[in-house]
C-alpha positions in Angstrom: -4.1 0.2 -21.6 -1.6 2.3 -19.6 -1.7 3.1 -16.0 0.7 5.5 -14.3 2.7 4.8 -11.1 3.4 7.4 -8.7 5.4 7.6 -5.5 3.9 8.8 -2.6 6.7 10.2 0.1 9.9 8.4 0.0 8.9 4.9 1.7 9.3 3.2 -1.5 12.4 4.9 -2.9 14.0 4.4 0.5 13.1 0.5 0.3 14.4 0.3 -3.2 17.6 2.0 -2.8 18.8 -0.9 -0.6 18.0 -3.5 -3.0 20.6 -5.6 -4.9 20.6 -4.8 -8.7 18.9 -7.7 -9.7 15.9 -7.4 -7.3 15.5 -4.0 -8.9 15.5 -5.3 -12.1 12.6 -7.9 -11.2 10.8 -4.9 -9.5 11.2 -2.7 -12.6 9.7 -5.7 -14.7 6.8 -6.3 -12.4 6.1 -2.5 -12.4 6.0 -2.4 -16.2 3.9 -5.4 -16.3 1.1 -3.4 -14.0 1.6 -0.2 -16.3 0.7 -2.2 -19.5 -1.3 -5.2 -18.6 -5.1 -4.8 -18.7 -5.8 -7.8 -16.2 -2.5 -8.1 -13.9 -2.2 -11.8 -12.4 -2.9 -11.9 -8.9 0.5 -13.3 -8.6 1.9 -10.0 -9.2 -0.9 -7.7 -7.8 -3.6 -8.7 -5.3 -5.9 -6.8 -3.1 -5.3 -7.1 0.8 -8.5 -8.6 1.9 -10.3 -6.6 4.8 -8.2 -3.4 4.1 -10.4 -1.2 1.7 -8.6 -0.3 -1.5 -5.1 -1.4 -0.2 -3.2 -3.8 -2.9 0.4 -5.5 -2.4 2.4 -5.9 -5.4 4.3 -9.2 -5.3 7.8 -9.5 -6.5 9.7 -13.1 -6.0 13.6 -13.0 -6.9 15.2 -16.6 -6.1 13.9 -17.5 -2.8 13.4 -14.1 -1.5 9.9 -12.4 -1.4 9.2 -8.9 -1.6 6.1 -6.9 -1.2 5.3 -3.2 -2.1 1.7 -1.7 -0.6 -0.2 0.4 -3.1 -3.4 1.6 -4.0 -5.6 3.0 -7.1 -6.5 6.3 -7.5 -8.6 7.4 -10.4 -8.7 4.2 -11.8 -5.4 4.3 -13.9 -3.2 5.8 -11.2 -1.1 3.4 -8.8 0.1 4.9 -5.8 3.3 3.2 -4.2 3.7 3.4 -0.5 6.3 1.0 1.7 8.2 -2.0 0.6 9.7 -4.7 2.6 11.4 -8.3 2.3 9.0 -10.8 3.8 10.3 -13.2 6.1 7.5 -15.4 7.0 4.3 -16.6 5.6 2.2 -13.8 7.1 2.7 -10.5 6.1 3.8 -8.2 9.3 1.3 -6.5 11.0 3.4 -3.3 11.4 3.8 -3.1 7.6 0.3 -3.5 6.9 -0.6 -0.7 9.5 2.1 1.7 8.1 0.6 1.3 4.6 -3.1 1.8 5.8 -1.5 5.2 7.8 0.4 6.1 4.1 -2.7 5.6 2.4 -5.0 7.7 4.8 -2.3 10.3 4.4 -1.9 10.4 0.7 -5.9 10.8 0.2 -5.8 13.5 3.1 -2.9 15.3 1.3 -5.1 15.6 -2.0 -8.0 17.4 -0.1 
């Protein structure tokens, strides 16, 4: 099974450009896994409860935690939105709201 991953806007790219090379490699590894593995472990990709169709890609490198929001479109297409480095246990509300807004924009742009 192969999924396709696309970027919507420059949100992910802008986040990615700022990262250390080792973190970028780990993100690439996780994205490859998501593209190729039929059932992606929840450790790497999990639905955001209460946010209809919004998922978070989870990347851990050393003691740092990174998140990238995304959604599925047409089953096999994964659309990447904003990413950020997580500093606390709870996902920042402003990042979730941003992802919800971007997801809405994405689907409206397809009409």
